[in-house]
Backbone as numpy.savetxt, mean C-alpha at the origin, in Angstrom:
# Nx Ny Nz CAx CAy CAz Cx Cy Cz
-14.78 -15.51 4.85 -14.24 -14.84 6.02 -12.93 -15.47 6.47
-12.88 -16.82 6.46 -11.66 -17.50 6.88 -10.50 -17.15 5.97
-10.78 -17.02 4.67 -9.72 -16.67 3.72 -9.21 -15.26 3.97
-10.13 -14.33 4.27 -9.71 -12.96 4.56 -8.83 -12.93 5.80
-9.24 -13.65 6.84 -8.46 -13.67 8.07 -7.10 -14.29 7.86
-7.06 -15.40 7.13 -5.78 -16.07 6.88 -4.87 -15.20 6.03
-5.45 -14.55 5.02 -4.66 -13.67 4.17 -4.08 -12.50 4.93
-4.92 -11.85 5.74 -4.46 -10.71 6.54 -3.38 -11.14 7.52
-3.60 -12.28 8.18 -2.63 -12.78 9.15 -1.29 -13.09 8.48
-1.35 -13.73 7.31 -0.12 -14.07 6.61 0.65 -12.85 6.16
-0.05 -11.88 5.58 0.61 -10.67 5.09 1.20 -9.85 6.22
0.44 -9.67 7.29 0.93 -8.86 8.41 2.04 -9.59 9.17
1.98 -10.91 9.21 3.07 -11.67 9.83 4.36 -11.52 9.02
4.23 -11.58 7.69 5.40 -11.39 6.83 5.97 -9.99 7.00
5.09 -8.99 7.12 5.55 -7.62 7.34 6.29 -7.51 8.67
5.73 -8.12 9.71 6.36 -8.07 11.03 7.74 -8.73 11.00
7.83 -9.87 10.32 9.11 -10.57 10.22 10.14 -9.73 9.48
9.73 -9.12 8.37 10.66 -8.27 7.61 11.11 -7.08 8.45
10.19 -6.51 9.20 10.53 -5.36 10.06 11.52 -5.77 11.13
11.33 -6.93 11.73 12.26 -7.40 12.76 13.64 -7.68 12.18
13.67 -8.25 10.98 14.96 -8.51 10.32 15.70 -7.20 10.08
14.98 -6.19 9.61 15.60 -4.88 9.37 16.08 -4.26 10.68
15.28 -4.39 11.73 15.67 -3.83 13.02 16.92 -4.50 13.56
17.05 -5.79 13.33 18.22 -6.53 13.83 19.46 -6.36 12.96
19.27 -5.83 11.75 20.40 -5.65 10.84 20.82 -4.19 10.75
20.50 -3.41 11.78 20.88 -2.00 11.86 20.29 -1.16 10.74
19.15 -1.62 10.18 18.34 -0.83 9.24 18.99 -0.61 7.89
20.20 -1.07 7.69 20.89 -0.78 6.44 20.33 -1.55 5.27
20.63 -1.13 4.04 20.16 -1.86 2.86 20.90 -3.19 2.71
20.20 -4.18 2.19 20.82 -5.47 1.90 21.51 -5.40 0.54
22.25 -6.44 0.22 22.96 -6.44 -1.06 22.02 -6.34 -2.24
20.88 -7.05 -2.17 19.93 -6.99 -3.30 19.25 -5.62 -3.39
19.15 -4.92 -2.24 18.60 -3.56 -2.27 19.47 -2.64 -3.12
20.75 -2.61 -2.79 21.66 -1.71 -3.51 21.85 -2.15 -4.96
21.91 -3.46 -5.19 22.11 -3.96 -6.56 20.94 -3.57 -7.45
19.71 -3.74 -6.95 18.54 -3.40 -7.76 18.45 -1.90 -7.98
18.73 -1.12 -6.94 18.69 0.33 -7.09 19.68 0.81 -8.14
20.89 0.27 -8.11 21.90 0.65 -9.10 21.47 0.27 -10.51
20.87 -0.91 -10.65 20.43 -1.37 -11.97 19.29 -0.52 -12.51
18.30 -0.25 -11.66 17.12 0.50 -12.11 17.47 1.95 -12.40
18.23 2.58 -11.52 18.55 4.00 -11.72 19.49 4.20 -12.91
20.29 3.19 -13.24 21.18 3.30 -14.39 20.42 3.26 -15.70
19.18 2.77 -15.67 18.38 2.64 -16.89 17.34 3.75 -17.03
17.56 4.87 -16.36 16.59 5.97 -16.42 16.52 6.57 -17.82
15.30 6.92 -18.22 15.06 7.63 -19.48 14.10 8.78 -19.20
14.07 9.81 -20.04 13.14 10.93 -19.81 11.68 10.48 -19.72
11.27 9.57 -20.59 9.88 9.11 -20.59 9.55 8.35 -19.31
10.44 7.44 -18.91 10.20 6.67 -17.70 10.20 7.56 -16.47
11.04 8.58 -16.48 11.08 9.50 -15.35 9.76 10.25 -15.21
9.16 10.65 -16.32 7.86 11.33 -16.26 6.79 10.43 -15.66
6.79 9.15 -16.05 5.82 8.20 -15.51 6.05 8.01 -14.01
7.31 7.86 -13.61 7.62 7.66 -12.20 7.24 8.87 -11.36
7.48 10.06 -11.87 7.12 11.28 -11.14 5.61 11.40 -11.02
4.88 11.02 -12.07 3.42 11.05 -12.01 2.91 10.11 -10.92
3.46 8.90 -10.86 3.07 7.97 -9.81 3.44 8.50 -8.43
4.58 9.17 -8.35 4.99 9.78 -7.09 3.95 10.80 -6.62
3.42 11.57 -7.54 2.46 12.61 -7.17 1.10 12.04 -6.77
0.61 11.05 -7.53 -0.71 10.50 -7.20 -0.66 9.59 -5.98
0.53 9.27 -5.50 0.65 8.45 -4.30 0.76 9.24 -3.03
0.67 10.58 -3.13 0.78 11.43 -1.95 -0.18 12.60 -2.09
-0.42 13.29 -1.00 -1.33 14.43 -1.02 -0.68 15.64 -1.66
-1.46 16.48 -2.35 -2.93 16.44 -2.48 -3.44 15.56 -3.61
-2.56 15.17 -4.54 -3.01 14.37 -5.68 -3.54 13.00 -5.25
-3.09 12.52 -4.11 -3.54 11.22 -3.63 -5.03 11.16 -3.35
-5.65 12.33 -3.21 -7.10 12.36 -3.00 -7.85 11.83 -4.22
-7.25 11.92 -5.39 -7.93 11.48 -6.62 -8.17 9.97 -6.64
-7.14 9.12 -6.46 -7.42 7.68 -6.44 -8.28 7.26 -5.25
-8.10 7.91 -4.10 -8.93 7.58 -2.95 -10.40 7.89 -3.23
-10.65 9.05 -3.83 -12.02 9.42 -4.18 -12.58 8.47 -5.23
-11.75 8.08 -6.19 -12.20 7.15 -7.22 -12.67 5.83 -6.64
-11.93 5.30 -5.66 -12.35 4.05 -5.02 -13.61 4.27 -4.18
-13.69 5.42 -3.52 -14.86 5.72 -2.69 -16.14 5.84 -3.50
-16.01 6.30 -4.74 -17.20 6.47 -5.57 -17.92 5.15 -5.83
-17.19 4.06 -5.86 -17.81 2.76 -6.13 -18.92 2.45 -5.13
-18.68 2.52 -3.83 -19.78 2.27 -2.89 -20.73 3.45 -2.71
-20.22 4.68 -2.82 -21.08 5.84 -2.59 -22.18 5.94 -3.63
-21.86 5.66 -4.88 -22.87 5.75 -5.94 -23.97 4.70 -5.76
-23.65 3.63 -5.06 -24.65 2.59 -4.80 -25.20 2.67 -3.38
-24.84 3.75 -2.68 -25.30 4.01 -1.31 -24.95 2.87 -0.36
-23.78 2.35 -0.54 -23.28 1.30 0.35 -22.37 1.97 1.39
-22.99 2.53 2.41 -22.26 3.37 3.36 -21.24 2.58 4.16
-21.56 1.35 4.52 -20.61 0.55 5.29 -19.36 0.24 4.46
-19.55 0.01 3.16 -18.40 -0.24 2.29 -17.54 1.00 2.14
-18.19 2.17 2.05 -17.44 3.42 1.97 -16.65 3.65 3.25
-17.25 3.33 4.38 -16.55 3.46 5.66 -15.36 2.51 5.72
-15.52 1.32 5.14 -14.42 0.35 5.09 -13.23 0.93 4.33
-13.50 1.58 3.19 -12.43 2.16 2.38 -11.68 3.22 3.17
-12.43 4.13 3.80 -11.80 5.21 4.56 -11.03 4.65 5.75
-11.60 3.67 6.43 -10.94 3.08 7.59 -9.63 2.40 7.21
-9.66 1.64 6.12 -8.45 0.94 5.68 -7.37 1.93 5.28
-7.77 2.98 4.56 -6.79 4.00 4.16 -6.21 4.70 5.38
-7.07 5.11 6.32 -6.60 5.85 7.49 -5.69 4.98 8.36
-6.08 3.72 8.56 -5.26 2.83 9.38 -3.88 2.62 8.77
-3.83 2.62 7.45 -2.55 2.41 6.76 -1.72 3.69 6.69
-2.29 4.71 6.04 -1.51 5.91 5.71 -1.37 6.90 6.86
-2.32 6.92 7.77 -2.28 7.90 8.86 -1.76 7.31 10.17
-1.78 5.99 10.31 -1.39 5.38 11.58 -0.19 4.44 11.41
-0.38 3.36 10.67 0.64 2.31 10.64 1.94 2.75 9.98
1.85 3.33 8.79 3.07 3.74 8.07 3.87 4.78 8.87
3.26 5.88 9.33 4.04 6.85 10.11 4.64 6.25 11.38
3.90 5.35 12.04 4.39 4.76 13.28 5.64 3.91 13.03
5.60 3.07 12.00 6.75 2.21 11.71 7.93 3.04 11.22
7.66 4.06 10.42 8.75 4.94 9.97 9.45 5.56 11.18
8.66 6.02 12.14 9.23 6.66 13.32 10.03 5.66 14.15
9.51 4.45 14.30 10.18 3.44 15.12 11.48 2.96 14.49
11.46 2.71 13.20 12.63 2.13 12.55 13.62 3.20 12.08
13.11 4.30 11.59 13.93 5.44 11.17 15.05 5.02 10.20
14.67 4.31 9.16 15.64 3.83 8.18 16.02 4.92 7.19
17.29 4.98 6.84 17.77 6.00 5.90 17.39 5.64 4.47
17.11 6.66 3.67 16.77 6.47 2.26 18.05 6.38 1.41
17.89 5.93 0.16 19.04 5.97 -0.76 19.51 7.42 -0.96
20.76 7.57 -1.35 21.30 8.91 -1.57 20.91 9.41 -2.96
20.87 10.72 -3.09 20.60 11.40 -4.37 19.29 10.97 -5.05
18.16 11.04 -4.34 16.88 10.72 -4.99 16.47 11.82 -5.96
15.60 11.48 -6.90 15.09 12.47 -7.85 13.93 13.28 -7.27
13.36 12.80 -6.17 12.26 13.51 -5.52 12.63 13.72 -4.06
12.09 14.79 -3.49 12.42 15.12 -2.11 11.45 14.45 -1.15
11.98 13.80 -0.12 11.17 13.19 0.93 11.77 13.56 2.28
10.91 13.78 3.26 11.41 14.19 4.58 11.07 13.19 5.68
10.69 11.98 5.30 10.39 10.95 6.29 11.35 9.78 6.11
11.29 8.84 7.05 12.15 7.67 6.97 11.77 6.79 5.79
12.64 5.86 5.46 12.50 5.09 4.23 11.53 3.91 4.35
11.54 3.23 5.50 10.74 2.00 5.65 9.53 2.23 6.54
8.36 1.75 6.09 8.03 1.17 4.79 7.66 2.25 3.78
7.53 1.88 2.53 7.15 2.84 1.49 5.68 3.21 1.66
5.43 4.47 2.00 4.05 4.93 2.15 3.29 4.93 0.84
3.98 5.27 -0.25 3.33 5.26 -1.57 2.86 3.85 -1.94
3.73 2.86 -1.72 3.37 1.49 -2.06 2.27 0.96 -1.15
2.34 1.30 0.13 1.28 0.89 1.05 -0.05 1.51 0.67
-0.03 2.77 0.27 -1.24 3.47 -0.17 -1.84 2.79 -1.39
-1.00 2.45 -2.36 -1.49 1.76 -3.56 -2.06 0.39 -3.21
-1.40 -0.32 -2.29 -1.84 -1.67 -1.94 -3.17 -1.66 -1.21
-3.33 -0.76 -0.25 -4.59 -0.75 0.50 -5.74 -0.32 -0.39
-5.51 0.59 -1.32 -6.57 0.99 -2.24 -6.90 -0.14 -3.22
-5.90 -0.89 -3.63 -6.15 -2.02 -4.53 -7.03 -3.07 -3.86
-6.74 -3.36 -2.60 -7.56 -4.33 -1.86 -8.96 -3.78 -1.64
-9.05 -2.50 -1.25 -10.36 -1.90 -1.00 -11.21 -1.86 -2.27
-10.59 -1.51 -3.40 -11.33 -1.47 -4.66 -11.85 -2.85 -5.03
-11.05 -3.88 -4.81 -11.49 -5.24 -5.10 -12.64 -5.66 -4.20
-12.63 -5.15 -2.96 -13.66 -5.54 -2.00 -15.01 -4.88 -2.27
-15.00 -3.63 -2.75 -16.26 -2.89 -2.89 -16.83 -2.94 -4.30
-16.10 -3.48 -5.26 -16.63 -3.55 -6.62 -17.59 -4.74 -6.75
-18.41 -4.79 -7.79 -19.32 -5.92 -8.00 -18.55 -7.24 -8.06
-19.14 -8.33 -7.58 -18.43 -9.62 -7.52 -17.79 -10.06 -8.83
-18.47 -9.87 -9.95 -17.92 -10.33 -11.23 -16.73 -9.50 -11.69
-16.55 -8.32 -11.08 -15.43 -7.45 -11.46 -14.26 -7.58 -10.51
-14.36 -8.42 -9.50 -13.31 -8.48 -8.48 -11.99 -9.01 -9.01
-12.03 -10.06 -9.81 -10.77 -10.61 -10.33 -10.06 -9.62 -11.24
-10.74 -9.01 -12.23 -10.05 -8.00 -13.05 -9.55 -6.82 -12.23
-10.34 -6.41 -11.23 -9.93 -5.29 -10.38 -8.70 -5.65 -9.57
-8.68 -6.87 -9.05 -7.52 -7.32 -8.28 -6.27 -7.40 -9.15
-6.42 -7.87 -10.38 -5.28 -7.94 -11.29 -4.76 -6.55 -11.64
-5.68 -5.64 -11.92 -5.27 -4.25 -12.21 -4.60 -3.63 -11.00
-5.14 -3.91 -9.82 -4.55 -3.38 -8.60 -3.14 -3.90 -8.38
-2.92 -5.17 -8.69 -1.58 -5.75 -8.56 -0.59 -5.05 -9.47
-1.03 -4.75 -10.69 -0.16 -4.04 -11.64 0.16 -2.64 -11.12
-0.84 -1.97 -10.57 -0.62 -0.61 -10.04 0.36 -0.64 -8.87
0.21 -1.60 -7.97 1.12 -1.71 -6.83 2.55 -1.97 -7.31
2.70 -2.87 -8.27 4.03 -3.17 -8.82 4.63 -1.94 -9.49
3.80 -1.19 -10.22 4.29 0.02 -10.88 4.70 1.07 -9.85
3.92 1.19 -8.78 4.27 2.16 -7.74 5.58 1.77 -7.07
5.75 0.48 -6.79 7.00 0.02 -6.18 8.19 0.29 -7.09
8.00 0.02 -8.38 9.08 0.30 -9.35 9.43 1.78 -9.35
8.42 2.64 -9.31 8.67 4.08 -9.38 9.45 4.57 -8.18
9.20 3.98 -7.00 9.91 4.41 -5.79 11.39 4.05 -5.87
11.67 2.87 -6.42 13.07 2.47 -6.59 13.72 3.27 -7.70
12.99 3.46 -8.79 13.50 4.21 -9.95 13.89 5.63 -9.55
13.07 6.26 -8.73 13.33 7.65 -8.32 14.39 7.75 -7.24
14.85 6.62 -6.74 15.85 6.63 -5.68 15.28 7.03 -4.34
13.97 6.87 -4.17 13.31 7.26 -2.92 13.25 6.12 -1.92
13.36 4.87 -2.40 13.21 3.71 -1.52 14.09 2.56 -1.98
14.37 1.68 -1.03 14.99 0.40 -1.32 13.91 -0.62 -1.66
14.30 -1.73 -2.27 13.34 -2.79 -2.59 12.60 -3.25 -1.35
13.31 -3.46 -0.25 12.66 -3.95 0.96 11.65 -2.95 1.51
11.85 -1.67 1.26 10.85 -0.67 1.66 9.54 -0.88 0.93
9.64 -1.14 -0.37 8.42 -1.32 -1.17 7.73 -2.64 -0.85
8.52 -3.68 -0.59 7.93 -4.96 -0.20 7.18 -4.80 1.13
7.82 -4.12 2.07 7.16 -3.87 3.35 5.88 -3.06 3.20
5.92 -2.04 2.35 4.73 -1.24 2.11 3.60 -2.04 1.51
3.93 -2.90 0.54 2.90 -3.73 -0.10 2.30 -4.72 0.89
3.13 -5.34 1.72 2.63 -6.28 2.72 1.74 -5.58 3.73
2.18 -4.42 4.20 1.41 -3.69 5.21 0.07 -3.21 4.67
0.10 -2.56 3.51 -1.13 -2.02 2.94 -2.15 -3.10 2.60
-1.70 -4.17 1.96 -2.63 -5.24 1.60 -3.11 -6.00 2.83
-2.23 -6.16 3.82 -2.63 -6.85 5.04 -3.69 -6.08 5.81
-3.50 -4.77 5.96 -4.50 -3.96 6.64 -5.79 -3.92 5.83
-5.67 -3.85 4.51 -6.86 -3.85 3.67 -7.69 -5.11 3.88
-7.05 -6.28 3.87 -7.77 -7.53 4.10 -8.33 -7.61 5.51
-7.57 -7.10 6.48 -8.05 -7.10 7.86 -9.31 -6.28 8.01
-9.34 -5.10 7.40 -10.53 -4.25 7.46 -11.70 -4.89 6.73
-11.43 -5.57 5.63 -12.50 -6.29 4.92 -13.10 -7.37 5.82
-12.25 -8.11 6.52 -12.74 -9.14 7.42 -13.55 -8.58 8.57
-13.06 -7.49 9.16 -13.80 -6.86 10.25 -15.13 -6.30 9.77
-15.11 -5.73 8.56 -16.35 -5.23 7.98 -17.37 -6.33 7.78
-16.91 -7.48 7.33 -17.81 -8.63 7.14 -18.41 -9.07 8.47
-17.57 -9.14 9.51 -18.06 -9.55 10.82 -19.10 -8.58 11.36
-18.85 -7.28 11.19 -19.80 -6.28 11.68 -21.13 -6.36 10.93
-21.05 -6.59 9.62 -22.30 -6.72 8.85 -23.11 -7.92 9.32
-22.41 -9.03 9.61 -23.11 -10.21 10.11 -23.67 -9.98 11.51
-22.93 -9.24 12.31 -23.35 -9.02 13.70 -24.56 -8.11 13.79
-24.62 -7.08 12.96 -25.69 -6.10 13.07 -26.72 -6.21 11.96
-26.69 -7.30 11.24 -27.69 -7.49 10.18 -29.08 -7.60 10.81
-30.02 -6.87 10.21 -31.39 -6.89 10.73 -32.08 -8.16 10.26
-32.54 -8.96 11.21 -33.22 -10.20 10.88 -34.73 -9.96 10.75
-35.37 -10.56 9.74 -36.82 -10.39 9.61 -37.56 -11.04 10.77
-38.61 -10.39 11.24 -39.38 -10.92 12.36 -40.33 -12.02 11.88
């Protein structure tokens, strides 16, 4: 429990610090943002574009229901209702509350000439946050011996999603970093709260 709390606090503190830095710098891209975007977009290939577009689709609705359902199946098939509620709560807190709120508050502009159309602000990356919170949730609800492999696979998926957002010209690097910090931080926070609730309401034998 202490590790979950410390992890969530660290990730969300880092996200808050990054957000404040962006707010104080007039929301514009940093030098490394533009440099990485120019490098990645200059290396586009037809095959890589197909992969990036696929990730773009599965990171948003309606296709986004597929990975969410996949993670939900882990606890539902074992009738672990509290774990299923944890998954839904973490996703909702991230994708329906936190990401839209920060986008509205910061209202950061996206890179010009993206390959995909987006109608919301740039920071934080909702796709990356979605991937991060699902990666944490999947690691939390899977069997204990599968947690390390699941966490490693989740890390790869989050990195791939972040790459795709930059590759498609939809986000800056700092957008994807913010999304990863926010999604994983909320995921760990919900895991910690879920643990506390299970301990609080656990039925003790008479």
